[in-house]
TINU-669376 format. One record per residue (C-alpha): residue number from 1; x, y, z. Coordinates in steps of 0.2 Angstrom, whole numbers, plus 5000, padded with zeros to 4 digits. Layout:
BEGIN
<pt i="NUM" c1="X" c2="Y" c3="Z"/>
...
//
This chain:
BEGIN
<pt i="1" c1="5554" c2="5532" c3="5467"/>
<pt i="2" c1="5562" c2="5546" c3="5477"/>
<pt i="3" c1="5575" c2="5541" c3="5489"/>
<pt i="4" c1="5576" c2="5558" c3="5497"/>
<pt i="5" c1="5562" c2="5570" c3="5503"/>
<pt i="6" c1="5558" c2="5583" c3="5490"/>
<pt i="7" c1="5555" c2="5601" c3="5495"/>
<pt i="8" c1="5537" c2="5605" c3="5499"/>
<pt i="9" c1="5528" c2="5617" c3="5489"/>
<pt i="10" c1="5518" c2="5629" c3="5501"/>
<pt i="11" c1="5503" c2="5640" c3="5495"/>
<pt i="12" c1="5513" c2="5656" c3="5498"/>
<pt i="13" c1="5515" c2="5657" c3="5516"/>
<pt i="14" c1="5531" c2="5665" c3="5523"/>
<pt i="15" c1="5541" c2="5657" c3="5537"/>
<pt i="16" c1="5541" c2="5666" c3="5554"/>
<pt i="17" c1="5556" c2="5674" c3="5562"/>
<pt i="18" c1="5568" c2="5667" c3="5574"/>
<pt i="19" c1="5559" c2="5661" c3="5590"/>
<pt i="20" c1="5562" c2="5672" c3="5606"/>
<pt i="21" c1="5569" c2="5663" c3="5621"/>
<pt i="22" c1="5555" c2="5657" c3="5632"/>
<pt i="23" c1="5553" c2="5665" c3="5650"/>
<pt i="24" c1="5554" c2="5653" c3="5664"/>
<pt i="25" c1="5535" c2="5652" c3="5666"/>
<pt i="26" c1="5533" c2="5648" c3="5648"/>
<pt i="27" c1="5544" c2="5632" c3="5649"/>
<pt i="28" c1="5534" c2="5616" c3="5647"/>
<pt i="29" c1="5539" c2="5608" c3="5663"/>
<pt i="30" c1="5534" c2="5623" c3="5673"/>
<pt i="31" c1="5516" c2="5623" c3="5665"/>
<pt i="32" c1="5514" c2="5604" c3="5666"/>
<pt i="33" c1="5520" c2="5604" c3="5685"/>
<pt i="34" c1="5508" c2="5618" c3="5689"/>
<pt i="35" c1="5493" c2="5610" c3="5680"/>
<pt i="36" c1="5496" c2="5593" c3="5688"/>
<pt i="37" c1="5497" c2="5601" c3="5705"/>
<pt i="38" c1="5481" c2="5610" c3="5703"/>
<pt i="39" c1="5472" c2="5595" c3="5696"/>
<pt i="40" c1="5479" c2="5584" c3="5710"/>
<pt i="41" c1="5474" c2="5596" c3="5724"/>
<pt i="42" c1="5457" c2="5599" c3="5716"/>
<pt i="43" c1="5454" c2="5580" c3="5715"/>
<pt i="44" c1="5459" c2="5577" c3="5733"/>
<pt i="45" c1="5447" c2="5591" c3="5739"/>
<pt i="46" c1="5433" c2="5586" c3="5729"/>
<pt i="47" c1="5435" c2="5568" c3="5735"/>
<pt i="48" c1="5435" c2="5573" c3="5753"/>
<pt i="49" c1="5419" c2="5584" c3="5750"/>
<pt i="50" c1="5409" c2="5571" c3="5741"/>
<pt i="51" c1="5414" c2="5557" c3="5753"/>
<pt i="52" c1="5409" c2="5569" c3="5768"/>
<pt i="53" c1="5392" c2="5571" c3="5760"/>
<pt i="54" c1="5389" c2="5553" c3="5755"/>
<pt i="55" c1="5398" c2="5543" c3="5767"/>
<pt i="56" c1="5411" c2="5529" c3="5762"/>
<pt i="57" c1="5398" c2="5517" c3="5757"/>
<pt i="58" c1="5388" c2="5530" c3="5748"/>
<pt i="59" c1="5403" c2="5536" c3="5739"/>
<pt i="60" c1="5408" c2="5518" c3="5733"/>
<pt i="61" c1="5390" c2="5514" c3="5727"/>
<pt i="62" c1="5390" c2="5531" c3="5718"/>
<pt i="63" c1="5407" c2="5528" c3="5710"/>
<pt i="64" c1="5402" c2="5511" c3="5704"/>
<pt i="65" c1="5386" c2="5517" c3="5696"/>
<pt i="66" c1="5393" c2="5534" c3="5689"/>
<pt i="67" c1="5407" c2="5526" c3="5680"/>
<pt i="68" c1="5396" c2="5515" c3="5669"/>
<pt i="69" c1="5392" c2="5528" c3="5655"/>
<pt i="70" c1="5410" c2="5535" c3="5655"/>
<pt i="71" c1="5418" c2="5523" c3="5643"/>
<pt i="72" c1="5403" c2="5524" c3="5631"/>
<pt i="73" c1="5404" c2="5543" c3="5630"/>
<pt i="74" c1="5423" c2="5544" c3="5629"/>
<pt i="75" c1="5422" c2="5531" c3="5615"/>
<pt i="76" c1="5409" c2="5541" c3="5606"/>
<pt i="77" c1="5420" c2="5556" c3="5606"/>
<pt i="78" c1="5435" c2="5547" c3="5601"/>
<pt i="79" c1="5425" c2="5540" c3="5586"/>
<pt i="80" c1="5421" c2="5557" c3="5581"/>
<pt i="81" c1="5440" c2="5562" c3="5582"/>
<pt i="82" c1="5446" c2="5548" c3="5571"/>
<pt i="83" c1="5449" c2="5558" c3="5556"/>
<pt i="84" c1="5462" c2="5569" c3="5565"/>
<pt i="85" c1="5464" c2="5561" c3="5582"/>
<pt i="86" c1="5471" c2="5573" c3="5595"/>
<pt i="87" c1="5484" c2="5568" c3="5608"/>
<pt i="88" c1="5478" c2="5558" c3="5623"/>
<pt i="89" c1="5485" c2="5570" c3="5635"/>
<pt i="90" c1="5472" c2="5583" c3="5629"/>
<pt i="91" c1="5458" c2="5571" c3="5633"/>
<pt i="92" c1="5466" c2="5566" c3="5650"/>
<pt i="93" c1="5467" c2="5585" c3="5654"/>
<pt i="94" c1="5449" c2="5588" c3="5649"/>
<pt i="95" c1="5442" c2="5574" c3="5659"/>
<pt i="96" c1="5452" c2="5578" c3="5674"/>
<pt i="97" c1="5448" c2="5596" c3="5673"/>
<pt i="98" c1="5429" c2="5592" c3="5672"/>
<pt i="99" c1="5430" c2="5579" c3="5686"/>
<pt i="100" c1="5441" c2="5589" c3="5698"/>
<pt i="101" c1="5443" c2="5607" c3="5695"/>
<pt i="102" c1="5427" c2="5611" c3="5687"/>
<pt i="103" c1="5417" c2="5601" c3="5699"/>
<pt i="104" c1="5426" c2="5609" c3="5714"/>
<pt i="105" c1="5422" c2="5626" c3="5707"/>
<pt i="106" c1="5404" c2="5622" c3="5704"/>
<pt i="107" c1="5401" c2="5614" c3="5722"/>
<pt i="108" c1="5409" c2="5629" c3="5731"/>
<pt i="109" c1="5401" c2="5643" c3="5720"/>
<pt i="110" c1="5384" c2="5635" c3="5720"/>
<pt i="111" c1="5384" c2="5632" c3="5739"/>
<pt i="112" c1="5390" c2="5650" c3="5743"/>
<pt i="113" c1="5378" c2="5658" c3="5731"/>
<pt i="114" c1="5363" c2="5648" c3="5737"/>
<pt i="115" c1="5366" c2="5651" c3="5755"/>
<pt i="116" c1="5369" c2="5670" c3="5751"/>
<pt i="117" c1="5352" c2="5671" c3="5742"/>
<pt i="118" c1="5343" c2="5661" c3="5756"/>
<pt i="119" c1="5350" c2="5673" c3="5769"/>
<pt i="120" c1="5346" c2="5688" c3="5759"/>
<pt i="121" c1="5328" c2="5683" c3="5755"/>
<pt i="122" c1="5324" c2="5672" c3="5770"/>
<pt i="123" c1="5317" c2="5660" c3="5757"/>
<pt i="124" c1="5327" c2="5644" c3="5757"/>
<pt i="125" c1="5315" c2="5635" c3="5745"/>
<pt i="126" c1="5316" c2="5650" c3="5733"/>
<pt i="127" c1="5335" c2="5650" c3="5735"/>
<pt i="128" c1="5336" c2="5632" c3="5730"/>
<pt i="129" c1="5325" c2="5635" c3="5714"/>
<pt i="130" c1="5335" c2="5650" c3="5709"/>
<pt i="131" c1="5351" c2="5642" c3="5712"/>
<pt i="132" c1="5347" c2="5627" c3="5701"/>
<pt i="133" c1="5340" c2="5636" c3="5687"/>
<pt i="134" c1="5351" c2="5652" c3="5686"/>
<pt i="135" c1="5366" c2="5650" c3="5697"/>
<pt i="136" c1="5371" c2="5632" c3="5693"/>
<pt i="137" c1="5370" c2="5634" c3="5674"/>
<pt i="138" c1="5381" c2="5650" c3="5674"/>
<pt i="139" c1="5394" c2="5643" c3="5686"/>
<pt i="140" c1="5395" c2="5625" c3="5679"/>
<pt i="141" c1="5396" c2="5630" c3="5661"/>
<pt i="142" c1="5409" c2="5643" c3="5664"/>
<pt i="143" c1="5419" c2="5631" c3="5674"/>
<pt i="144" c1="5418" c2="5618" c3="5660"/>
<pt i="145" c1="5422" c2="5631" c3="5647"/>
<pt i="146" c1="5438" c2="5635" c3="5655"/>
<pt i="147" c1="5445" c2="5618" c3="5650"/>
<pt i="148" c1="5440" c2="5622" c3="5631"/>
<pt i="149" c1="5448" c2="5639" c3="5633"/>
<pt i="150" c1="5464" c2="5633" c3="5640"/>
<pt i="151" c1="5466" c2="5620" c3="5626"/>
<pt i="152" c1="5461" c2="5633" c3="5613"/>
<pt i="153" c1="5475" c2="5645" c3="5619"/>
<pt i="154" c1="5489" c2="5633" c3="5624"/>
<pt i="155" c1="5487" c2="5618" c3="5612"/>
<pt i="156" c1="5482" c2="5628" c3="5597"/>
<pt i="157" c1="5490" c2="5616" c3="5585"/>
<pt i="158" c1="5478" c2="5602" c3="5591"/>
<pt i="159" c1="5463" c2="5614" c3="5590"/>
<pt i="160" c1="5459" c2="5617" c3="5572"/>
<pt i="161" c1="5440" c2="5615" c3="5570"/>
<pt i="162" c1="5423" c2="5611" c3="5576"/>
<pt i="163" c1="5426" c2="5592" c3="5579"/>
<pt i="164" c1="5441" c2="5597" c3="5591"/>
<pt i="165" c1="5429" c2="5609" c3="5600"/>
<pt i="166" c1="5416" c2="5596" c3="5602"/>
<pt i="167" c1="5428" c2="5582" c3="5608"/>
<pt i="168" c1="5437" c2="5593" c3="5621"/>
<pt i="169" c1="5420" c2="5600" c3="5627"/>
<pt i="170" c1="5412" c2="5583" c3="5627"/>
<pt i="171" c1="5426" c2="5574" c3="5637"/>
<pt i="172" c1="5426" c2="5589" c3="5649"/>
<pt i="173" c1="5408" c2="5588" c3="5652"/>
<pt i="174" c1="5409" c2="5569" c3="5654"/>
<pt i="175" c1="5421" c2="5571" c3="5668"/>
<pt i="176" c1="5410" c2="5584" c3="5677"/>
<pt i="177" c1="5395" c2="5573" c3="5675"/>
<pt i="178" c1="5405" c2="5558" c3="5682"/>
<pt i="179" c1="5409" c2="5568" c3="5698"/>
<pt i="180" c1="5391" c2="5575" c3="5699"/>
<pt i="181" c1="5383" c2="5558" c3="5697"/>
<pt i="182" c1="5394" c2="5551" c3="5711"/>
<pt i="183" c1="5387" c2="5564" c3="5723"/>
<pt i="184" c1="5369" c2="5562" c3="5717"/>
<pt i="185" c1="5369" c2="5543" c3="5718"/>
<pt i="186" c1="5379" c2="5542" c3="5734"/>
<pt i="187" c1="5367" c2="5554" c3="5742"/>
<pt i="188" c1="5352" c2="5544" c3="5735"/>
<pt i="189" c1="5359" c2="5528" c3="5743"/>
<pt i="190" c1="5361" c2="5537" c3="5760"/>
<pt i="191" c1="5343" c2="5542" c3="5759"/>
<pt i="192" c1="5338" c2="5524" c3="5755"/>
<pt i="193" c1="5348" c2="5518" c3="5770"/>
<pt i="194" c1="5338" c2="5530" c3="5781"/>
<pt i="195" c1="5321" c2="5525" c3="5774"/>
<pt i="196" c1="5324" c2="5507" c3="5772"/>
<pt i="197" c1="5319" c2="5508" c3="5753"/>
<pt i="198" c1="5327" c2="5496" c3="5741"/>
<pt i="199" c1="5324" c2="5489" c3="5723"/>
<pt i="200" c1="5315" c2="5498" c3="5709"/>
<pt i="201" c1="5305" c2="5509" c3="5721"/>
<pt i="202" c1="5321" c2="5516" c3="5729"/>
<pt i="203" c1="5328" c2="5534" c3="5727"/>
<pt i="204" c1="5344" c2="5526" c3="5720"/>
<pt i="205" c1="5335" c2="5517" c3="5706"/>
<pt i="206" c1="5325" c2="5532" c3="5701"/>
<pt i="207" c1="5341" c2="5543" c3="5701"/>
<pt i="208" c1="5351" c2="5530" c3="5691"/>
<pt i="209" c1="5337" c2="5529" c3="5678"/>
<pt i="210" c1="5336" c2="5548" c3="5676"/>
<pt i="211" c1="5354" c2="5552" c3="5676"/>
<pt i="212" c1="5362" c2="5537" c3="5669"/>
<pt i="213" c1="5349" c2="5529" c3="5658"/>
<pt i="214" c1="5339" c2="5543" c3="5651"/>
<pt i="215" c1="5351" c2="5558" c3="5651"/>
<pt i="216" c1="5369" c2="5553" c3="5651"/>
<pt i="217" c1="5372" c2="5565" c3="5637"/>
<pt i="218" c1="5365" c2="5580" c3="5646"/>
<pt i="219" c1="5381" c2="5588" c3="5652"/>
<pt i="220" c1="5390" c2="5584" c3="5636"/>
<pt i="221" c1="5376" c2="5591" c3="5626"/>
<pt i="222" c1="5376" c2="5608" c3="5635"/>
<pt i="223" c1="5395" c2="5610" c3="5634"/>
<pt i="224" c1="5397" c2="5604" c3="5616"/>
<pt i="225" c1="5388" c2="5621" c3="5612"/>
<pt i="226" c1="5402" c2="5630" c3="5619"/>
<pt i="227" c1="5415" c2="5619" c3="5610"/>
<pt i="228" c1="5406" c2="5622" c3="5593"/>
<pt i="229" c1="5408" c2="5641" c3="5597"/>
<pt i="230" c1="5427" c2="5638" c3="5600"/>
<pt i="231" c1="5428" c2="5627" c3="5585"/>
<pt i="232" c1="5421" c2="5640" c3="5573"/>
<pt i="233" c1="5432" c2="5653" c3="5581"/>
<pt i="234" c1="5447" c2="5642" c3="5577"/>
<pt i="235" c1="5442" c2="5643" c3="5558"/>
<pt i="236" c1="5443" c2="5662" c3="5559"/>
<pt i="237" c1="5458" c2="5672" c3="5553"/>
<pt i="238" c1="5469" c2="5682" c3="5565"/>
<pt i="239" c1="5461" c2="5698" c3="5558"/>
<pt i="240" c1="5444" c2="5692" c3="5563"/>
<pt i="241" c1="5446" c2="5696" c3="5582"/>
<pt i="242" c1="5428" c2="5700" c3="5585"/>
<pt i="243" c1="5422" c2="5684" c3="5578"/>
<pt i="244" c1="5435" c2="5674" c3="5588"/>
<pt i="245" c1="5429" c2="5682" c3="5604"/>
<pt i="246" c1="5410" c2="5683" c3="5601"/>
<pt i="247" c1="5407" c2="5665" c3="5594"/>
<pt i="248" c1="5414" c2="5656" c3="5610"/>
<pt i="249" c1="5403" c2="5668" c3="5620"/>
<pt i="250" c1="5388" c2="5664" c3="5610"/>
<pt i="251" c1="5391" c2="5646" c3="5612"/>
<pt i="252" c1="5393" c2="5648" c3="5631"/>
<pt i="253" c1="5377" c2="5658" c3="5632"/>
<pt i="254" c1="5368" c2="5644" c3="5623"/>
<pt i="255" c1="5375" c2="5631" c3="5634"/>
<pt i="256" c1="5369" c2="5641" c3="5649"/>
<pt i="257" c1="5352" c2="5643" c3="5642"/>
<pt i="258" c1="5350" c2="5624" c3="5638"/>
<pt i="259" c1="5357" c2="5620" c3="5655"/>
<pt i="260" c1="5344" c2="5632" c3="5664"/>
<pt i="261" c1="5330" c2="5624" c3="5654"/>
<pt i="262" c1="5335" c2="5607" c3="5659"/>
<pt i="263" c1="5337" c2="5611" c3="5677"/>
<pt i="264" c1="5321" c2="5621" c3="5677"/>
<pt i="265" c1="5311" c2="5607" c3="5670"/>
<pt i="266" c1="5312" c2="5598" c3="5687"/>
<pt i="267" c1="5301" c2="5611" c3="5694"/>
<pt i="268" c1="5287" c2="5608" c3="5681"/>
<pt i="269" c1="5283" c2="5591" c3="5688"/>
<pt i="270" c1="5284" c2="5574" c3="5680"/>
<pt i="271" c1="5276" c2="5578" c3="5664"/>
<pt i="272" c1="5285" c2="5595" c3="5662"/>
<pt i="273" c1="5301" c2="5586" c3="5664"/>
<pt i="274" c1="5296" c2="5573" c3="5650"/>
<pt i="275" c1="5290" c2="5587" c3="5639"/>
<pt i="276" c1="5306" c2="5597" c3="5640"/>
<pt i="277" c1="5316" c2="5580" c3="5637"/>
<pt i="278" c1="5306" c2="5576" c3="5622"/>
<pt i="279" c1="5303" c2="5593" c3="5614"/>
<pt i="280" c1="5321" c2="5600" c3="5617"/>
<pt i="281" c1="5334" c2="5588" c3="5623"/>
<pt i="282" c1="5331" c2="5574" c3="5610"/>
<pt i="283" c1="5329" c2="5585" c3="5595"/>
<pt i="284" c1="5345" c2="5596" c3="5600"/>
<pt i="285" c1="5355" c2="5580" c3="5603"/>
<pt i="286" c1="5349" c2="5573" c3="5586"/>
<pt i="287" c1="5354" c2="5590" c3="5577"/>
<pt i="288" c1="5371" c2="5591" c3="5585"/>
<pt i="289" c1="5374" c2="5573" c3="5581"/>
<pt i="290" c1="5370" c2="5576" c3="5563"/>
<pt i="291" c1="5381" c2="5592" c3="5563"/>
<pt i="292" c1="5397" c2="5583" c3="5569"/>
<pt i="293" c1="5395" c2="5568" c3="5558"/>
<pt i="294" c1="5392" c2="5580" c3="5543"/>
<pt i="295" c1="5408" c2="5590" c3="5549"/>
<pt i="296" c1="5418" c2="5574" c3="5550"/>
<pt i="297" c1="5413" c2="5569" c3="5532"/>
<pt i="298" c1="5418" c2="5587" c3="5526"/>
<pt i="299" c1="5435" c2="5584" c3="5534"/>
<pt i="300" c1="5437" c2="5568" c3="5524"/>
<pt i="301" c1="5433" c2="5578" c3="5508"/>
<pt i="302" c1="5446" c2="5591" c3="5513"/>
<pt i="303" c1="5459" c2="5577" c3="5514"/>
<pt i="304" c1="5455" c2="5570" c3="5497"/>
<pt i="305" c1="5455" c2="5588" c3="5490"/>
<pt i="306" c1="5471" c2="5594" c3="5497"/>
<pt i="307" c1="5483" c2="5580" c3="5497"/>
<pt i="308" c1="5485" c2="5578" c3="5478"/>
<pt i="309" c1="5496" c2="5593" c3="5478"/>
<pt i="310" c1="5509" c2="5583" c3="5488"/>
<pt i="311" c1="5507" c2="5569" c3="5476"/>
<pt i="312" c1="5512" c2="5580" c3="5462"/>
<pt i="313" c1="5527" c2="5586" c3="5472"/>
<pt i="314" c1="5532" c2="5568" c3="5475"/>
<pt i="315" c1="5529" c2="5566" c3="5494"/>
<pt i="316" c1="5514" c2="5554" c3="5492"/>
<pt i="317" c1="5509" c2="5541" c3="5480"/>
<pt i="318" c1="5494" c2="5543" c3="5469"/>
<pt i="319" c1="5483" c2="5531" c3="5478"/>
<pt i="320" c1="5485" c2="5539" c3="5495"/>
<pt i="321" c1="5473" c2="5554" c3="5494"/>
<pt i="322" c1="5459" c2="5542" c3="5491"/>
<pt i="323" c1="5464" c2="5530" c3="5505"/>
<pt i="324" c1="5467" c2="5543" c3="5517"/>
<pt i="325" c1="5450" c2="5551" c3="5513"/>
<pt i="326" c1="5441" c2="5535" c3="5518"/>
<pt i="327" c1="5439" c2="5529" c3="5536"/>
<pt i="328" c1="5436" c2="5511" c3="5529"/>
<pt i="329" c1="5452" c2="5512" c3="5519"/>
<pt i="330" c1="5461" c2="5518" c3="5534"/>
<pt i="331" c1="5455" c2="5504" c3="5544"/>
<pt i="332" c1="5460" c2="5491" c3="5531"/>
<pt i="333" c1="5477" c2="5499" c3="5530"/>
<pt i="334" c1="5480" c2="5497" c3="5549"/>
<pt i="335" c1="5473" c2="5479" c3="5548"/>
<pt i="336" c1="5485" c2="5475" c3="5534"/>
<pt i="337" c1="5500" c2="5483" c3="5543"/>
<pt i="338" c1="5496" c2="5473" c3="5559"/>
<pt i="339" c1="5495" c2="5457" c3="5549"/>
<pt i="340" c1="5512" c2="5460" c3="5540"/>
<pt i="341" c1="5522" c2="5469" c3="5553"/>
<pt i="342" c1="5513" c2="5468" c3="5570"/>
<pt i="343" c1="5507" c2="5481" c3="5582"/>
<pt i="344" c1="5522" c2="5492" c3="5578"/>
<pt i="345" c1="5518" c2="5493" c3="5560"/>
<pt i="346" c1="5500" c2="5497" c3="5563"/>
<pt i="347" c1="5504" c2="5511" c3="5575"/>
<pt i="348" c1="5516" c2="5518" c3="5562"/>
<pt i="349" c1="5502" c2="5518" c3="5549"/>
<pt i="350" c1="5490" c2="5526" c3="5561"/>
<pt i="351" c1="5503" c2="5540" c3="5564"/>
<pt i="352" c1="5505" c2="5542" c3="5546"/>
<pt i="353" c1="5486" c2="5544" c3="5543"/>
<pt i="354" c1="5485" c2="5557" c3="5557"/>
<pt i="355" c1="5500" c2="5567" c3="5551"/>
<pt i="356" c1="5493" c2="5566" c3="5533"/>
<pt i="357" c1="5477" c2="5573" c3="5539"/>
<pt i="358" c1="5485" c2="5587" c3="5549"/>
<pt i="359" c1="5495" c2="5591" c3="5533"/>
<pt i="360" c1="5479" c2="5592" c3="5523"/>
<pt i="361" c1="5470" c2="5603" c3="5535"/>
<pt i="362" c1="5486" c2="5614" c3="5537"/>
<pt i="363" c1="5486" c2="5617" c3="5518"/>
<pt i="364" c1="5468" c2="5620" c3="5518"/>
<pt i="365" c1="5470" c2="5634" c3="5531"/>
<pt i="366" c1="5485" c2="5641" c3="5521"/>
<pt i="367" c1="5474" c2="5642" c3="5505"/>
<pt i="368" c1="5461" c2="5651" c3="5514"/>
<pt i="369" c1="5473" c2="5663" c3="5522"/>
<pt i="370" c1="5470" c2="5656" c3="5540"/>
<pt i="371" c1="5488" c2="5648" c3="5543"/>
<pt i="372" c1="5499" c2="5656" c3="5555"/>
<pt i="373" c1="5517" c2="5663" c3="5552"/>
<pt i="374" c1="5524" c2="5645" c3="5556"/>
<pt i="375" c1="5516" c2="5638" c3="5541"/>
<pt i="376" c1="5531" c2="5633" c3="5532"/>
<pt i="377" c1="5540" c2="5626" c3="5548"/>
<pt i="378" c1="5524" c2="5616" c3="5552"/>
<pt i="379" c1="5522" c2="5609" c3="5535"/>
<pt i="380" c1="5540" c2="5603" c3="5534"/>
<pt i="381" c1="5538" c2="5594" c3="5551"/>
<pt i="382" c1="5523" c2="5585" c3="5545"/>
<pt i="383" c1="5531" c2="5580" c3="5528"/>
<pt i="384" c1="5546" c2="5573" c3="5537"/>
<pt i="385" c1="5535" c2="5563" c3="5549"/>
<pt i="386" c1="5527" c2="5556" c3="5534"/>
<pt i="387" c1="5543" c2="5552" c3="5525"/>
<pt i="388" c1="5550" c2="5543" c3="5540"/>
<pt i="389" c1="5535" c2="5531" c3="5540"/>
<pt i="390" c1="5532" c2="5529" c3="5522"/>
<pt i="391" c1="5540" c2="5511" c3="5522"/>
<pt i="392" c1="5526" c2="5504" c3="5532"/>
<pt i="393" c1="5512" c2="5515" c3="5527"/>
<pt i="394" c1="5513" c2="5516" c3="5508"/>
<pt i="395" c1="5511" c2="5497" c3="5505"/>
<pt i="396" c1="5497" c2="5496" c3="5517"/>
<pt i="397" c1="5488" c2="5512" c3="5510"/>
<pt i="398" c1="5490" c2="5505" c3="5492"/>
<pt i="399" c1="5482" c2="5489" c3="5497"/>
<pt i="400" c1="5468" c2="5498" c3="5506"/>
<pt i="401" c1="5465" c2="5509" c3="5491"/>
<pt i="402" c1="5464" c2="5493" c3="5480"/>
<pt i="403" c1="5453" c2="5484" c3="5491"/>
<pt i="404" c1="5441" c2="5498" c3="5495"/>
<pt i="405" c1="5440" c2="5506" c3="5477"/>
<pt i="406" c1="5423" c2="5506" c3="5470"/>
<pt i="407" c1="5420" c2="5493" c3="5456"/>
<pt i="408" c1="5417" c2="5500" c3="5439"/>
<pt i="409" c1="5406" c2="5489" c3="5429"/>
<pt i="410" c1="5412" c2="5485" c3="5411"/>
<pt i="411" c1="5398" c2="5485" c3="5398"/>
<pt i="412" c1="5398" c2="5472" c3="5385"/>
<pt i="413" c1="5399" c2="5476" c3="5367"/>
<pt i="414" c1="5381" c2="5477" c3="5359"/>
<pt i="415" c1="5386" c2="5467" c3="5344"/>
<pt i="416" c1="5390" c2="5449" c3="5341"/>
<pt i="417" c1="5408" c2="5444" c3="5344"/>
<pt i="418" c1="5415" c2="5428" c3="5336"/>
<pt i="419" c1="5430" c2="5418" c3="5341"/>
<pt i="420" c1="5438" c2="5414" c3="5358"/>
<pt i="421" c1="5441" c2="5432" c3="5364"/>
<pt i="422" c1="5423" c2="5438" c3="5364"/>
<pt i="423" c1="5413" c2="5443" c3="5379"/>
<pt i="424" c1="5411" c2="5427" c3="5390"/>
<pt i="425" c1="5394" c2="5432" c3="5395"/>
<pt i="426" c1="5388" c2="5432" c3="5377"/>
<pt i="427" c1="5374" c2="5420" c3="5374"/>
<pt i="428" c1="5370" c2="5418" c3="5392"/>
<pt i="429" c1="5351" c2="5418" c3="5396"/>
<pt i="430" c1="5353" c2="5431" c3="5408"/>
<pt i="431" c1="5363" c2="5443" c3="5397"/>
<pt i="432" c1="5349" c2="5449" c3="5387"/>
<pt i="433" c1="5359" c2="5452" c3="5371"/>
<pt i="434" c1="5349" c2="5459" c3="5357"/>
<pt i="435" c1="5356" c2="5446" c3="5345"/>
<pt i="436" c1="5354" c2="5431" c3="5356"/>
<pt i="437" c1="5339" c2="5424" c3="5346"/>
<pt i="438" c1="5350" c2="5425" c3="5330"/>
<pt i="439" c1="5364" c2="5416" c3="5338"/>
<pt i="440" c1="5353" c2="5402" c3="5345"/>
<pt i="441" c1="5346" c2="5399" c3="5327"/>
<pt i="442" c1="5364" c2="5399" c3="5320"/>
<pt i="443" c1="5369" c2="5386" c3="5333"/>
<pt i="444" c1="5354" c2="5375" c3="5330"/>
<pt i="445" c1="5358" c2="5375" c3="5311"/>
//
């Protein structure tokens, strides 16, 4: 067993030059400070606007009802991201952007555009319809897509494929829908207070059923189309500039079109809404679910195919590519580490799995010519992270590979075996051996 890390064997990428000193606006603390300030101010403004429109009681009721689908949606997107889990800060930023910045931009832009159209056309009803079917999809999807674009540009290491685009877009849209549901449910509650309605026949109950029960995935479904466009663009090389620009735009246009179709269905009456829901929303949801699950399985196959190169170089044990390419084996490894070494060991194994997956994806991009100039530096960083955690991770992964390995049936010899070292199942009634009858006669004699 090696006691010092061997040198990596990259697939031919050259290291980049010496990094230039960063300008003051490129320093992390400046960017984080500006981003946190922007999101905080947006949150305070959107809180004041929603509370002004719904009232304090309406806001609290809307908040309590709107939060219900959020944990389920976030957990679903985290499950998709389990192969190569991204940092929590990216998800927190995405949710905060959707709930605060994107929601504020949508409220301000939609209100301004609708009022301008109503004034210009002297048709308030037509302005509302045009605003919900044309203006709102363009504004809202553009505001949500901004979060995906920011992660794509500034957290490029964490944005490597379709799953990353789906997760960032889905969590952003979940935050946006959360704020929007507070507004709709709080307004419905205020209407019920004025009319005296309550129970199942109330506007609040109807709004809750449509937005929380029937279509909690609506906004994530729209924005996921944008995320897929960015995810496919992330798989492109630096020389494919047109593809890297056009694919996100195509995804954004599809998201706007699906959003406009969904909003326009409300003008078609009860049956028109149900027809759009059954004919478009559910099939598209099923198709996208299949796509992301298939992509996740493809990522696991990439892990199993790329990591053996590091086994040959001495960085990994022979059983690790199989264990790291199976979600069940990964879970077994973390459970084993938790039983033997507690939560710290389980976290170390989880980090080892994440770094190994990132290493496999990095090598895959390098073989396809998609790796950046920092390939060698990034590969070395990942390999050293694995080396520092090998003490806790290797026994756990070896145990997981042994437990989850498929059982290989051993066929018995089709001839009679005499003596104490023969097949123990020979002569058993369920064995079906062709010489069973002969052997029975011999024993009776």
